[in-house]
C-alpha atoms as one frame of an Amber mdcrd trajectory, in Angstrom:
protein
  -0.006   0.105  -0.047   1.618   3.099  -1.157  -0.322   6.775  -0.969   2.343
   9.853  -1.452   2.847  12.542   1.298   1.457  15.039  -1.646  -1.754  12.606
  -1.619  -2.480  13.094   1.674  -1.113  17.294   1.731  -2.575  18.802  -1.615
  -2.607  22.553  -2.248  -6.111  23.056  -2.770  -9.210  25.702  -2.030 -11.834
  25.862   0.388 -13.887  25.126   2.151 -13.863  21.362   1.830 -11.616  18.636
   0.473 -14.802  16.253  -0.368 -16.942  18.793  -1.223 -15.244  21.675  -2.950
 -11.664  20.166  -4.293 -13.300  16.671  -5.018 -15.951  17.630  -7.054 -13.535
  20.470  -9.179 -11.459  17.361  -9.589 -14.210  14.990 -10.776 -15.331  17.900
 -13.300 -11.685  17.921 -14.891 -11.382  13.954 -14.955 -14.766  14.479 -16.908
 -13.481  17.156 -19.146 -10.521  14.593 -20.243 -12.951  12.218 -20.765 -14.733
  14.181 -23.264 -11.783  14.955 -24.803 -11.236  11.298 -25.440 -14.560  10.700
 -27.020 -14.720  10.034 -30.552 -17.961  12.527 -30.928 -18.514  15.908 -29.895
 -20.849  17.214 -27.275 -22.965  20.228 -27.211 -23.569  20.552 -23.762 -22.758
  19.307 -20.008 -24.776  18.325 -17.224 -24.509  17.655 -13.480 -26.519  15.801
 -10.515 -24.972  15.923  -7.046 -26.547  13.241  -4.445 -26.076  12.606  -0.977
 -24.006  14.583   1.324 -22.963  16.823  -1.848 -26.868  17.685  -2.086 -27.621
  18.367   1.331 -24.431  20.482   2.382 -23.407  21.219  -0.978 -24.238  24.989
  -1.360 -22.696  25.493   2.196 -19.713  23.538   0.683 -19.527  25.727  -2.566
 -20.060  22.714  -4.117 -22.154  24.258  -7.108 -19.389  26.556  -7.443 -16.575
  23.944  -7.921 -18.385  21.662 -10.229 -19.383  25.199 -12.392 -15.440  26.023
 -12.422 -14.599  22.621 -12.630 -16.246  22.288 -15.814 -15.037  25.453 -17.105
 -11.506  24.217 -16.668 -10.478  25.734 -13.376  -8.173  23.365 -11.065  -7.842
  23.667  -7.202  -4.412  23.410  -6.966  -3.650  26.983  -9.122  -6.884  28.504
  -8.123  -7.166  32.332  -9.071 -10.335  33.673  -7.017 -10.811  36.885  -9.157
 -10.543  34.829 -12.250 -13.288  32.477 -11.097 -15.548  35.211  -9.564 -15.247
  36.937 -13.234 -15.610  33.302 -15.275 -18.919  32.617 -12.603 -20.580  35.855
 -13.821 -19.776  35.256 -17.264 -21.353  31.657 -17.279 -24.527  32.956 -15.374
 -24.843  35.577 -18.093 -24.031  33.783 -21.217 -25.310  30.036 -20.168 -22.029
  28.106 -21.451 -18.785  26.633 -20.286 -15.855  27.177 -22.421 -13.133  24.593
 -21.407 -10.035  24.024 -23.257 -10.027  21.852 -26.434 -13.761  21.331 -25.943
 -15.174  24.501 -27.321 -18.250  26.366 -26.056 -20.727  23.971 -24.293 -24.103
  24.782 -23.067 -24.464  24.885 -19.489 -27.419  26.880 -17.324 -26.229  26.491
 -13.833 -29.873  26.927 -12.684 -31.103  24.032 -14.825 -28.296  21.984 -15.604
 -26.809  21.350 -11.932 -29.230  19.517  -9.868 -29.349  19.122  -6.479 -30.771
  15.541  -5.928 -32.182  15.115  -2.296 -33.501  11.274  -2.540 -31.269   8.503
  -1.682 -27.316   8.730  -1.688 -25.629   6.881  -4.748 -24.835   3.337  -3.938
 -20.905   3.684  -3.655 -20.389   6.584  -1.129 -22.363   9.328   0.320 -20.579
  12.118  -1.289 -21.548  10.950  -5.252 -22.364  13.015  -8.559 -22.958  12.147
 -12.142 -21.657  14.312 -14.889 -23.009  14.111 -18.304 -22.619  15.225 -22.078
 -25.328  15.643 -24.100 -26.077  16.341 -28.068 -28.157  19.333 -29.185 -31.326
  17.887 -28.350 -29.899  17.675 -24.698 -30.142  13.790 -24.778 -27.338  12.219
 -22.900 -24.227  11.040 -25.072 -22.110   9.805 -22.671 -22.135  10.181 -18.501
 -20.137   9.052 -15.611 -20.299   8.729 -11.612 -17.863   9.949  -9.548 -17.357
   9.745  -5.893 -15.660  12.269  -3.742 -14.325  10.069  -0.999 -12.831  12.388
   1.021  -9.393  14.649   1.303  -9.602  15.467  -2.725  -9.593  11.695  -3.541
 -12.042  10.947  -6.598 -12.944   7.469  -7.893 -15.323   6.788 -10.717 -17.890
   4.016 -10.127 -16.090   1.815 -11.994 -12.620   2.365 -10.091 -14.524   1.977
  -6.492 -16.487  -1.306  -7.688 -12.656  -2.881  -9.043 -11.363  -1.525  -5.721
  -8.945   0.902  -7.337  -6.618   2.991  -4.793  -4.048   5.407  -5.679  -1.140
   2.811  -5.769  -0.579   2.070  -9.573   3.058   2.391  -9.416   6.238  -0.025
  -8.940   6.897  -1.445  -5.496   8.038   0.487  -2.877  10.804  -0.649  -0.132
   8.377  -0.342   2.789   4.689  -1.427   1.971   3.257  -1.558   4.874  -0.500
  -2.008   4.772  -1.174  -1.464   8.980   0.513   0.230  11.889   1.815  -3.507
  13.058   3.413  -3.937   9.474   5.027  -0.554   9.884   6.457  -1.254  13.192
   7.711  -4.474  12.189   9.814  -3.155   9.161  10.835  -0.131  11.708  12.253
  -2.542  13.963  14.146  -5.049  11.084  15.333  -1.646   9.216  16.644   0.562
  12.100  14.898   3.240  10.188  12.562   5.772  11.395   8.807   6.296  10.282
   9.932   9.248   8.124  12.993   7.428   6.847  10.982   4.572   5.638   8.453
   6.888   4.133  10.887   9.065   2.475  12.694   6.298   1.069   9.207   4.973
  -0.383   8.686   8.167  -1.756  12.213   8.629  -3.717  11.028   4.968  -5.419
   9.003   7.176  -7.398  10.353  10.464  -7.472  14.110  12.192  -7.662  15.113
  13.130  -3.699  15.345  17.096  -5.051  11.561  16.885  -6.061  10.117  15.744
  -2.580  12.297  18.041  -0.892  10.661  20.892  -2.941   7.499  19.452  -2.397
   7.678  19.170   0.709   8.870  22.939   0.959   5.987  23.979  -1.180   3.858
  22.022   1.236   4.779  24.073   4.632   5.141  27.190   2.736   1.482  27.111
   2.004   0.432  25.979   5.179   2.234  28.622   7.317   1.262  31.363   4.523
  -2.222  30.384   5.547  -1.596  30.495   9.155  -0.295  34.025   8.760  -3.209
  35.287   6.510  -5.436  34.320   9.629  -3.739  35.719  11.705  -3.673  39.251
   9.685  -6.944  39.134   8.858 -10.533  39.749  10.794 -14.045  40.336   9.437
 -17.007  38.125   8.818 -17.016  34.941   7.083 -19.442  34.230   4.387 -22.395
  31.863   4.153 -25.196  33.701   6.389 -24.173  32.666   9.827 -22.212  35.744
  10.760 -19.408  33.729  12.270 -16.542  36.625  13.446 -13.100  35.544  12.205
 -11.534  35.179  15.784  -7.614  34.303  15.114  -6.625  37.971  14.408  -7.808
  39.437  17.666  -6.786  36.264  19.890  -3.517  36.801  18.815  -3.010  40.290
  18.973  -4.286  40.110  22.500  -1.648  36.868  23.238   1.129  39.037  21.300
   0.229  41.997  23.907   0.815  39.800  26.690   3.849  38.798  25.846   6.593
  38.866  29.018   3.807  39.792  31.452   4.661  37.659  34.611   0.696  36.790
  35.029   0.117  34.854  31.979  -1.173  31.592  32.778   0.874  28.416  31.718
  -2.014  27.386  30.011  -2.101  30.490  27.779   0.140  27.910  25.307  -3.070
  26.057  24.518  -4.749  29.844  23.168  -1.545  30.019  20.825  -2.148  26.502
  19.405  -6.154  26.866  18.863  -5.375  30.303  17.274  -2.949  28.841  14.862
  -5.550  26.455  13.781  -8.346  28.683  13.871  -6.341  31.121  11.245  -5.925
  28.232   8.918  -9.792  27.297   9.240 -11.208  30.537   8.895  -8.938  30.683
   5.810 -10.535  27.943   4.637 -14.304  29.141   5.472 -13.263  31.950   3.453
 -12.199  29.745   0.310  -8.800  30.463   0.753  -5.892  28.694  -0.480  -5.296
  25.925   2.282  -3.385  22.383   1.990  -5.717  19.112   2.727  -4.271  17.759
   6.228  -5.620  15.406   5.149  -9.306  17.238   4.532 -10.136  20.959   4.307
 -12.203  20.507   7.116  -9.439  19.580   9.390  -6.558  21.607   7.600  -5.737
  23.346  10.810  -4.794  20.813  13.089  -1.145  19.625  11.291   0.037  22.922
  10.355  -0.948  24.644  14.155   1.055  21.559  15.950   3.760  22.343  13.452
   3.938  26.404  14.214   3.628  25.421  17.582   6.662  23.226  17.915   8.790
  25.966  16.137   7.813  29.019  17.593   7.270  27.670  21.447   9.790  24.182
  21.682  13.497  24.974  22.361  15.498  23.144  19.970  12.864  23.052  16.871
  14.166  23.925  13.826  12.090  24.155   9.938  15.099  21.981   8.745  12.875
  19.103  10.343   9.474  19.971   9.168  10.015  17.517   5.945  10.303  14.575
   8.986   6.731  15.621  10.629   5.124  15.874   6.976   6.703  12.312   6.249
   5.527  10.861   9.487   2.128  12.258   9.505   1.719  11.136   5.963   2.335
   7.594   6.669   0.045   7.637   9.587  -2.509   9.471   7.417  -2.200   6.699
   4.772  -2.750   4.125   7.166  -5.895   5.525   8.352  -7.435   6.278   5.153
  -6.361   2.599   3.633  -7.979   1.020   6.765 -10.633   3.589   7.629 -11.767
   6.688   6.096 -10.667  10.406   6.330 -13.964  11.577   4.872 -16.482  13.062
   7.688 -19.430  11.815   5.186 -18.134   8.512   5.818 -17.418   8.450   9.217
 -18.018  11.724  10.925 -15.801  13.824  12.206 -13.488  11.411  14.013 -12.457
  10.719  10.268 -11.372  13.959   9.706  -9.990  16.178  12.974  -9.250  12.681
  14.400  -7.153  11.572  11.662  -5.429  14.919  11.775  -5.048  14.808  15.324
  -3.239  11.332  14.718  -1.125  12.631  12.385   0.014  15.731  14.255   0.645
  13.947  17.396   3.065  11.355  15.334   4.658  13.927  13.691   5.322  15.931
  16.661   6.238  13.144  18.345   9.038  12.019  15.531  10.554  15.427  15.594
  10.787  15.465  19.408  12.816  12.199  19.463  10.152   9.792  19.974  10.941
   6.257  18.782   8.659   4.453  16.339   6.802   2.959  19.199   6.341   6.107
  20.957   5.709   7.651  17.451   2.642   5.077  16.789   1.469   5.547  20.729
   1.040   9.201  19.962  -1.189   8.476  16.579  -3.414   6.087  18.769  -3.719
   8.247  21.814  -4.913  11.135  19.670  -7.143   8.896  17.667  -8.678   6.852
  20.479  -9.833  10.324  21.917 -11.832  11.466  18.837 -13.730   8.372  18.251
 -17.058   8.727  18.143 -17.433  12.396  17.048 -19.750  13.500  14.506 -19.664
  15.998  11.759 -22.725  18.382  12.408 -21.887  21.481  10.282 -24.375  24.121
  10.962 -26.202  25.424   7.897 -23.586  22.760   6.296 -21.005  25.423   6.583
 -17.421  24.591   7.316 -17.537  27.026  10.468 -19.525  25.589  13.409 -18.112
  23.797  15.213 -15.567  23.014  12.730 -13.166  26.146  13.213 -12.714  25.694
  17.150 -12.578  21.794  16.613  -9.579  22.028  14.783  -7.799  24.008  17.757
  -8.958  21.476  20.079  -7.687  18.977  18.026  -4.146  20.689  17.827  -4.301
  20.689  21.491  -5.264  17.096  21.837  -2.354  16.148  19.559   0.123  18.190
  21.248  -0.850  16.328  24.535  -1.035  12.673  22.869   2.474  13.005  21.391
   3.725  14.530  25.118   1.995  11.701  27.282   3.820   8.975  24.527   7.315
  10.710  24.691   6.568  10.374  28.603   6.334   6.335  28.157   8.365   3.670
  26.411   6.034   2.904  23.672   4.320   0.051  25.218   0.490   0.188  25.378
  -2.801  -1.691  25.481  -4.749  -0.314  22.801  -2.806  -0.229  19.470  -3.182
   2.168  16.560  -4.524  -0.230  14.465  -7.283  -1.065  17.128  -8.078   2.155
  17.093  -8.134   2.747  13.576 -10.444  -0.345  13.055 -12.765   0.899  15.602
 -12.883   4.288  13.961 -14.408   2.600  11.273 -16.728   0.550  12.822 -18.107
   3.550  14.788 -18.595   5.245  11.429 -20.741   2.253   9.628 -22.709   2.223
  12.925 -23.351   5.772  13.373 -26.362   7.486  11.748 -26.739   9.153   8.452
 -27.629  12.555  10.017 -24.066  12.861  12.000 -22.180  12.519   8.809 -22.045
  15.936   7.397 -25.314  15.784   6.105 -26.271  18.883   8.767 -29.324  16.671
   9.230 -28.412  16.119  13.309 -26.516  17.529  16.222 -25.857  21.065  16.170
 -26.660  21.541  12.649 -30.513  21.125  14.024 -30.316  22.317  17.138 -28.710
  25.855  16.296 -30.855  28.618  14.867 -29.062  29.243  11.285 -31.316  31.768
   9.697
C-alpha cells in the first residue's frame, strides 16, 4: 500500500476537500473523458447526490462543479478569475473548457441537487453528463469524492482501485503493525521509511521541493488568518477570531501574570487561523482534509515557535511521519466526514499531528505509533454536524482542540516507552466500525446535532 505524502497533503481551495476540491477534480476528469470521445458533445450537465446535495451549497460544491467544468483547477485557483467566470457563465449560459469549445450549461437548470437516496458507492456522489444538440445524454460518468480530495469513478470504486498504481516500494506497510515490524527490522524511523518509499518514485530534489512547498502554503495560510478579521461568508455571521486572539496574546508576551495554559490559546489560534481561511474559500492544504486542515500546521507552528531546539529543517520529517499515519487511516478506515463523521477528519488529523510531533521531538517508532493512537482514540465517535452545512461551526474551533489533543498525545507518548494496551490498528478499526454504525444524520448532512439545534437563518 502506498499513498504519497502529496496525496495526503494537497494544495487546494476551501472550504471542503470532499465537497469543493473533489468535485472540481471530478469535473476536470470528466473534461478529459469528453476530450477522449470520438464524438463531440454540445452541452454538459451535473447532478449531486447524498452529502454533496444536502450540504453542497454551504460547501460551495455548486461553484466547484461549475468552475471545474469551465477548466479551473484547485491547485492553481485564481479567485478573481473564478468570480469573473462565474458571472460570465450565469449570463451567457455556457462553459468554455480548453479543447472542447463552447458547451451549453445553464447553472440553475443543468446543475441538479438530488435530495433522494445517496448513490450506492459513497455518500459523496455526482453524475456528470455530456449532451447532444437536443439535450439527450451521449455519455455520463459517476464519480465519488471519497474524502481529502480523492476521487474515484464508480468503475474504479467497484474494482477496489486505490491510488497505488506504481512500482513496488521498499517498505510497503499496510498496517501500523507491519510498519512497526519494518521499522524494527530496518532500524529506520517511520519518516525514513516513508522517504525511501517516496524516493522510489521521484527524485529526491523533487520530494524536498514539494515538502517545502507544502509547508510554505500551510504557514502562509496561518499568517493570513492571523492578519485578517471580519465576517465569514455564508450567512451565519460568524466573526473571524484568530487575529483578535493572536493580537491579545502578542500584547501579553513577557507579562509575569500570564497563565501557563495560555500556550493552548496559541495552538488553537494557529489552527483557527487556517480554518477561517478555509471557510472564506482561501488556499489551504488538505491535512488530510480541508475541514481538518488546521491541526497539522498549527502543531508544526507551535513546535517551531514555542519548543526549544525546534528547527524548520526537520519539518519534512514531521510531514513524512504524519503522511505515513494518514495513509494507514485512509487505507484501513476513512478520512471522510461523510463516511465516518468528524472522527475521520479532525481525529485523523490529530493522529497525524501527534505522530509528527513525537517524531521531531526524538520519539522512537513505538512512541510515534503510541502518540497517533492516543490522539485518534480520544476523537472516536465525533460526529460531523456543520451548522447550515458550512465549514464553520463547530469546525473552526474543533481544529484548535484537535491541535491541543495532538500535542497532549505526543507528550504522553514521549513520557512512556511506547508500550501500550490499545494499538493504532485497533483504534483505526474501531473508528471504521463506529463510522459504519453512526447515523447518517451525523455524517456531514447537516441533518442532526448542532446543525439542527442551533438557529442558522
